[in-house]
SEZADO-859152 format. One record per residue (C-alpha): residue number from 1; x, y, z. Coordinates in steps of 0.2 Angstrom, whole numbers, plus 2048, in hexadecimal, padded with zeros to 3 digits. Layout:
BEGIN
resi=NUM | x=X | y=Y | z=Z
...
***
This chain:
BEGIN
resi=1 | x=C06 | y=0EA | z=AA5
resi=2 | x=BF7 | y=0F5 | z=AA9
resi=3 | x=BE8 | y=0ED | z=AA2
resi=4 | x=BD7 | y=0F5 | z=AA2
resi=5 | x=BC6 | y=0EF | z=A9D
resi=6 | x=BB9 | y=0FA | z=A95
resi=7 | x=BA8 | y=0F0 | z=A95
resi=8 | x=B98 | y=0F3 | z=A8C
resi=9 | x=B8C | y=0ED | z=A7E
resi=10 | x=B92 | y=0FA | z=A71
resi=11 | x=B82 | y=0F8 | z=A67
resi=12 | x=B87 | y=102 | z=A5E
resi=13 | x=B99 | y=10A | z=A62
resi=14 | x=B97 | y=11C | z=A64
resi=15 | x=BA2 | y=12B | z=A64
resi=16 | x=B9F | y=12C | z=A77
resi=17 | x=BA6 | y=11A | z=A79
resi=18 | x=BB5 | y=11F | z=A6E
resi=19 | x=BB8 | y=12E | z=A79
resi=20 | x=BB9 | y=123 | z=A88
resi=21 | x=BC4 | y=116 | z=A7F
resi=22 | x=BD0 | y=124 | z=A79
resi=23 | x=BD3 | y=12A | z=A8B
resi=24 | x=BD3 | y=119 | z=A92
resi=25 | x=BE1 | y=114 | z=A86
resi=26 | x=BEC | y=121 | z=A8D
resi=27 | x=BEB | y=11A | z=A9E
resi=28 | x=BEF | y=107 | z=A9B
resi=29 | x=BFB | y=0FD | z=A91
resi=30 | x=BED | y=0F1 | z=A8B
resi=31 | x=BDB | y=0F6 | z=A89
resi=32 | x=BCE | y=0E8 | z=A88
resi=33 | x=BBD | y=0ED | z=A81
resi=34 | x=BB1 | y=0E1 | z=A89
resi=35 | x=BA3 | y=0DF | z=A7D
resi=36 | x=B94 | y=0D8 | z=A87
resi=37 | x=B89 | y=0CA | z=A80
resi=38 | x=B79 | y=0D0 | z=A87
resi=39 | x=B6B | y=0C6 | z=A80
resi=40 | x=B5E | y=0CF | z=A8A
resi=41 | x=B61 | y=0DF | z=A81
resi=42 | x=B5E | y=0D8 | z=A70
resi=43 | x=B6D | y=0E1 | z=A67
resi=44 | x=B6B | y=0E9 | z=A56
resi=45 | x=B7C | y=0E3 | z=A51
resi=46 | x=B83 | y=0D2 | z=A53
resi=47 | x=B91 | y=0CF | z=A5E
resi=48 | x=B9D | y=0CC | z=A50
resi=49 | x=B97 | y=0DD | z=A48
resi=50 | x=B9A | y=0E6 | z=A58
resi=51 | x=BAB | y=0DE | z=A5B
resi=52 | x=BB0 | y=0E2 | z=A49
resi=53 | x=BAB | y=0F5 | z=A4A
resi=54 | x=BB5 | y=0F7 | z=A5A
resi=55 | x=BC4 | y=0EF | z=A53
resi=56 | x=BC3 | y=0F9 | z=A43
resi=57 | x=BC1 | y=109 | z=A4D
resi=58 | x=BCF | y=105 | z=A5A
resi=59 | x=BDD | y=0FF | z=A4E
resi=60 | x=BE3 | y=111 | z=A4A
resi=61 | x=BE1 | y=117 | z=A5C
resi=62 | x=BEB | y=108 | z=A62
resi=63 | x=BF9 | y=10C | z=A55
resi=64 | x=BF9 | y=11F | z=A5A
resi=65 | x=BFA | y=11B | z=A6D
resi=66 | x=C04 | y=10B | z=A6E
resi=67 | x=BF6 | y=104 | z=A79
resi=68 | x=BF0 | y=0F2 | z=A74
resi=69 | x=BDE | y=0F3 | z=A72
resi=70 | x=BD4 | y=0E3 | z=A70
resi=71 | x=BC1 | y=0DF | z=A6F
resi=72 | x=BBC | y=0D1 | z=A7A
resi=73 | x=BAA | y=0CA | z=A7A
resi=74 | x=BA4 | y=0C4 | z=A8B
resi=75 | x=B94 | y=0BD | z=A93
resi=76 | x=B99 | y=0BA | z=AA5
resi=77 | x=B9A | y=0C5 | z=AB4
resi=78 | x=BA4 | y=0D5 | z=AB0
resi=79 | x=BB0 | y=0D1 | z=ABF
resi=80 | x=BB3 | y=0C0 | z=AB7
resi=81 | x=BB7 | y=0C8 | z=AA6
resi=82 | x=BC3 | y=0D4 | z=AAF
resi=83 | x=BCC | y=0C5 | z=AB7
resi=84 | x=BCC | y=0BC | z=AA6
resi=85 | x=BD5 | y=0CA | z=A9D
resi=86 | x=BE0 | y=0CE | z=AAC
resi=87 | x=BD9 | y=0DF | z=AAE
resi=88 | x=BDE | y=0E9 | z=ABE
resi=89 | x=BD1 | y=0F7 | z=ABA
resi=90 | x=BBF | y=0F7 | z=AB3
resi=91 | x=BBC | y=107 | z=AA9
resi=92 | x=BAB | y=10F | z=AA9
resi=93 | x=BA4 | y=11E | z=A9F
resi=94 | x=B98 | y=12A | z=AA8
resi=95 | x=B8C | y=136 | z=A9F
resi=96 | x=B80 | y=13B | z=AAD
resi=97 | x=B7C | y=139 | z=ABF
resi=98 | x=B70 | y=12B | z=ABB
resi=99 | x=B7F | y=121 | z=AB4
resi=100 | x=B88 | y=124 | z=AC4
resi=101 | x=B7B | y=11D | z=ACF
resi=102 | x=B7A | y=10D | z=AC5
resi=103 | x=B8D | y=10C | z=AC4
resi=104 | x=B8F | y=10F | z=AD6
resi=105 | x=B85 | y=100 | z=ADA
resi=106 | x=B8F | y=0F5 | z=ACE
resi=107 | x=BA0 | y=0FB | z=AD5
resi=108 | x=B9A | y=0F5 | z=AE7
resi=109 | x=B95 | y=0E4 | z=AE0
resi=110 | x=BA5 | y=0E2 | z=AD6
resi=111 | x=BB0 | y=0E7 | z=AE5
resi=112 | x=BA7 | y=0DA | z=AF0
resi=113 | x=BAB | y=0CD | z=AE2
resi=114 | x=BBD | y=0D3 | z=AE0
resi=115 | x=BC4 | y=0E1 | z=AEA
resi=116 | x=BD5 | y=0E1 | z=AE0
resi=117 | x=BCC | y=0E7 | z=AD0
resi=118 | x=BCA | y=0FA | z=AD0
resi=119 | x=BBC | y=104 | z=AC6
resi=120 | x=BC1 | y=114 | z=ABD
resi=121 | x=BB3 | y=120 | z=AB8
resi=122 | x=BB6 | y=12B | z=AA9
resi=123 | x=BAA | y=139 | z=AA6
resi=124 | x=BA5 | y=13A | z=A93
resi=125 | x=BAB | y=14A | z=A8A
resi=126 | x=B9E | y=158 | z=A8C
resi=127 | x=B9B | y=157 | z=A79
resi=128 | x=B97 | y=144 | z=A7B
resi=129 | x=B8D | y=143 | z=A8B
resi=130 | x=B7C | y=142 | z=A82
resi=131 | x=B81 | y=134 | z=A77
resi=132 | x=B79 | y=123 | z=A7B
resi=133 | x=B79 | y=114 | z=A70
resi=134 | x=B66 | y=111 | z=A73
resi=135 | x=B62 | y=123 | z=A6D
resi=136 | x=B6E | y=121 | z=A5E
resi=137 | x=B65 | y=112 | z=A58
resi=138 | x=B54 | y=11A | z=A5A
resi=139 | x=B59 | y=12A | z=A50
resi=140 | x=B61 | y=11E | z=A42
resi=141 | x=B51 | y=113 | z=A42
resi=142 | x=B46 | y=123 | z=A3F
resi=143 | x=B51 | y=129 | z=A31
resi=144 | x=B5B | y=136 | z=A3B
resi=145 | x=B6D | y=13A | z=A38
resi=146 | x=B79 | y=133 | z=A45
resi=147 | x=B8A | y=137 | z=A3D
resi=148 | x=B8E | y=143 | z=A4B
resi=149 | x=B8B | y=135 | z=A58
resi=150 | x=B94 | y=126 | z=A51
resi=151 | x=BA4 | y=122 | z=A47
resi=152 | x=BA2 | y=122 | z=A34
resi=153 | x=BA2 | y=10F | z=A32
resi=154 | x=B95 | y=10D | z=A40
resi=155 | x=B8A | y=11A | z=A37
resi=156 | x=B8C | y=110 | z=A27
resi=157 | x=B87 | y=100 | z=A30
resi=158 | x=B77 | y=109 | z=A37
resi=159 | x=B73 | y=110 | z=A26
resi=160 | x=B74 | y=0FE | z=A20
resi=161 | x=B68 | y=0F8 | z=A2D
resi=162 | x=B5B | y=107 | z=A2C
resi=163 | x=B5E | y=10F | z=A1B
resi=164 | x=B64 | y=120 | z=A17
resi=165 | x=B61 | y=130 | z=A21
resi=166 | x=B50 | y=137 | z=A1D
resi=167 | x=B50 | y=148 | z=A15
resi=168 | x=B47 | y=156 | z=A1F
resi=169 | x=B3B | y=161 | z=A14
***
């Protein structure tokens, strides 16, 4: 069985994430969405909320592709999480050159820790390259419309946190 791990904080889950998840699901038999517990980032959504959003969004995709997709919280080293779930490959999404420089360093460290686990980079779809969770949260906080950046249920959750979209006069 080919098992892939796609890690991130997913705070919140975006359409950019879903693009990577959809394409990664076509490459593996089981896709584990590693939901990082990163206390330093001070997430907007709780771990349980982030996991629930991922599970809700991925249930249909799993049924369509036949790929088992599961959300798996983790707080340890990424390479240890990959070992824990039996992943042969870590899947990372790239948006820009700046992402690559950081990811390149991570790959080197991960390979030094376990050279049997590969890393696969997927470029975000051109229509999704500008989407970043941090920016989505900022737009939503300031009353902007984020529905073209996030799945509908995430949009609803953001509106519950920040209130309705402000109308522009």
